[in-house]
C-alpha positions as a printed NumPy array, in Angstrom:
array([[176.037,  -8.982, 253.314],
       [172.613,  -8.692, 251.826],
       [171.829,  -6.939, 248.567],
       [169.919,  -4.297, 250.546],
       [172.973,  -3.164, 252.565],
       [175.001,  -1.847, 249.595],
       [171.89 ,  -0.085, 248.35 ],
       [171.321,   1.503, 251.801],
       [174.994,   2.508, 251.927],
       [174.722,   3.978, 248.46 ],
       [171.643,   5.987, 249.422],
       [173.325,   7.179, 252.608],
       [176.417,   8.312, 250.7  ],
       [174.257,  10.022, 248.095],
       [172.41 ,  11.915, 250.829],
       [175.686,  12.851, 252.502],
       [177.163,  14.042, 249.208],
       [174.068,  16.13 , 248.509],
       [174.194,  17.604, 252.024],
       [177.896,  18.445, 251.672],
       [177.409,  19.92 , 248.201],
       [174.469,  21.961, 249.441],
       [176.458,  23.154, 252.467],
       [179.422,  24.128, 250.317],
       [177.156,  25.97 , 247.893],
       [175.517,  27.86 , 250.76 ],
       [178.932,  28.618, 252.203],
       [180.133,  30.092, 248.926],
       [176.913,  32.115, 248.589],
       [177.246,  33.372, 252.169],
       [180.918,  34.265, 251.678],
       [180.094,  36.049, 248.436],
       [177.233,  37.98 , 250.016],
       [179.393,  38.885, 252.994],
       [182.258,  40.063, 250.758],
       [179.906,  42.095, 248.544],
       [178.328,  43.657, 251.617],
       [181.693,  44.342, 253.176],
       [183.107,  45.789, 249.981],
       [179.975,  47.878, 249.453],
       [180.24 ,  49.266, 252.954],
       [183.811,  50.407, 252.316],
       [183.385,  51.515, 248.704],
       [183.837,  55.256, 248.573],
       [184.366,  55.538, 252.324],
       [186.984,  57.798, 253.802],
       [188.599,  55.351, 256.175],
       [192.001,  55.98 , 257.642],
       [194.815,  53.613, 256.822],
       [194.586,  52.172, 260.34 ],
       [190.844,  51.555, 260.012],
       [191.316,  49.961, 256.598],
       [194.09 ,  47.721, 257.936],
       [191.888,  46.685, 260.853],
       [189.016,  46.007, 258.452],
       [191.206,  43.791, 256.289],
       [192.404,  41.951, 259.388],
       [188.779,  41.432, 260.439],
       [187.998,  39.967, 257.026],
       [191.103,  37.739, 257.241],
       [189.917,  36.415, 260.603],
       [186.433,  35.848, 259.196],
       [187.934,  33.957, 256.253],
       [189.94 ,  31.85 , 258.706],
       [186.696,  30.909, 260.476],
       [185.22 ,  29.801, 257.123],
       [188.326,  27.72 , 256.311],
       [188.34 ,  26.055, 259.741],
       [184.701,  25.13 , 259.203],
       [185.488,  23.729, 255.759],
       [188.184,  21.543, 257.313],
       [185.758,  20.356, 259.984],
       [183.223,  19.562, 257.248],
       [185.797,  17.411, 255.441],
       [186.589,  15.596, 258.681],
       [182.916,  14.943, 259.442],
       [182.343,  13.752, 255.879],
       [185.231,  11.337, 256.345],
       [183.718,  10.174, 259.619],
       [180.439,   9.511, 257.821],
       [182.242,   7.615, 255.078],
       [183.866,   5.424, 257.747],
       [180.431,   4.538, 259.082],
       [179.947,   7.015, 261.893],
       [176.37 ,   8.25 , 262.216],
       [176.625,  11.924, 261.207],
       [173.388,  13.875, 261.016],
       [173.056,  16.13 , 257.97 ],
       [171.796,  18.922, 260.268],
       [175.235,  18.955, 261.883],
       [176.641,  20.325, 258.623],
       [174.047,  23.089, 258.543],
       [174.748,  23.964, 262.166],
       [178.486,  24.16 , 261.482],
       [177.937,  26.664, 258.654],
       [175.468,  28.737, 260.64 ],
       [177.861,  28.928, 263.57 ],
       [180.777,  29.861, 261.323],
       [178.663,  32.523, 259.587],
       [177.857,  34.09 , 262.957],
       [181.487,  34.012, 264.043],
       [182.81 ,  35.441, 260.783],
       [180.25 ,  38.251, 260.709],
       [181.192,  39.051, 264.308],
       [184.862,  39.294, 263.269],
       [184.05 ,  41.876, 260.604],
       [181.378,  43.822, 262.472],
       [183.578,  44.283, 265.533],
       [186.149,  46.34 , 263.62 ],
       [186.331,  50.108, 263.791],
       [186.461,  50.099, 259.983],
       [183.014,  48.519, 259.82 ],
       [181.713,  50.992, 262.414],
       [183.164,  53.932, 260.469],
       [181.762,  52.708, 257.154],
       [178.413,  52.036, 258.807],
       [178.463,  55.545, 260.289],
       [179.093,  57.024, 256.85 ],
       [176.218,  54.983, 255.448],
       [173.868,  56.236, 258.17 ],
       [174.969,  59.805, 257.464],
       [174.268,  59.367, 253.739],
       [170.844,  57.904, 254.514],
       [170.025,  60.783, 256.851],
       [171.011,  63.31 , 254.16 ],
       [168.831,  61.481, 251.638],
       [165.936,  61.504, 254.123],
       [166.371,  65.252, 254.6  ],
       [166.302,  65.781, 250.834],
       [163.087,  63.759, 250.574],
       [161.556,  65.755, 253.436],
       [162.523,  69.025, 251.759],
       [161.002,  67.914, 248.458],
       [157.821,  66.845, 250.24 ],
       [157.559,  70.243, 251.939],
       [158.032,  72.027, 248.597],
       [155.388,  69.853, 246.909],
       [152.86 ,  70.462, 249.687],
       [153.467,  74.206, 249.464],
       [152.939,  74.123, 245.686],
       [149.546,  72.458, 246.207],
       [148.555,  75.076, 248.774],
       [148.624,  72.591, 251.637],
       [150.093,  73.273, 255.048],
       [153.651,  72.082, 255.384],
       [155.369,  70.923, 258.55 ],
       [157.069,  74.304, 258.746],
       [153.665,  76.021, 258.494],
       [152.25 ,  73.86 , 261.28 ],
       [155.31 ,  74.491, 263.461],
       [154.965,  78.247, 262.886],
       [151.26 ,  78.175, 263.788],
       [152.091,  76.175, 266.918],
       [154.758,  78.678, 267.961],
       [152.324,  81.55 , 267.422],
       [149.678,  79.798, 269.539],
       [152.154,  79.286, 272.354],
       [153.132,  82.976, 272.173],
       [149.447,  84.034, 272.17 ],
       [148.759,  81.847, 275.211],
       [151.755,  83.367, 277.001],
       [150.529,  86.897, 276.244],
       [146.947,  86.034, 277.222],
       [148.181,  84.667, 280.539],
       [150.181,  87.876, 281.156],
       [147.103,  90.025, 280.334],
       [144.944,  87.914, 282.677],
       [147.459,  88.382, 285.487],
       [147.474,  92.179, 284.94 ],
       [143.66 ,  92.25 , 284.901],
       [143.555,  90.244, 288.138],
       [145.93 ,  92.762, 289.805],
       [143.841,  95.723, 288.563],
       [140.629,  94.117, 289.836],
       [142.246,  93.433, 293.221],
       [143.364,  97.071, 293.524],
       [139.895,  98.35 , 292.597],
       [138.16 ,  96.24 , 295.226]])
């Protein structure tokens, strides 16, 4: 065995260790972000006990996906240590696939849908408040608001309708006079 082979092996193991450490770090970050997002979605929500139970079950299944992936990572690391050619991208792909699967587990629950619905409702209420404030500010500056423009539009439509009715009456009068 040449002096170069242990050095190559050492470099390979160092790269593998860095890839595994990086993958684990990303996994923890992804799990943390997912849990914070999930918790934030349910914080203050008015979910039923059934929805909450289903949500917790969805998270448990997502966590199981993460743990299965961690086990597979350990196996593949062992394979690499035994000399099998394991591409570092395989580790990344494993984590990406597990992230997709775990997010699917959570997002497919009725609890997530209910919490998401509540969030959309809150955002719509906030948007309405902003719209109302904008309308009030425009009115204070003497500018036409959306309500003003809508009112003018409705009046124009009514005037056109009346004009058309008057034109029809005039046409009938002219026909009778001829």
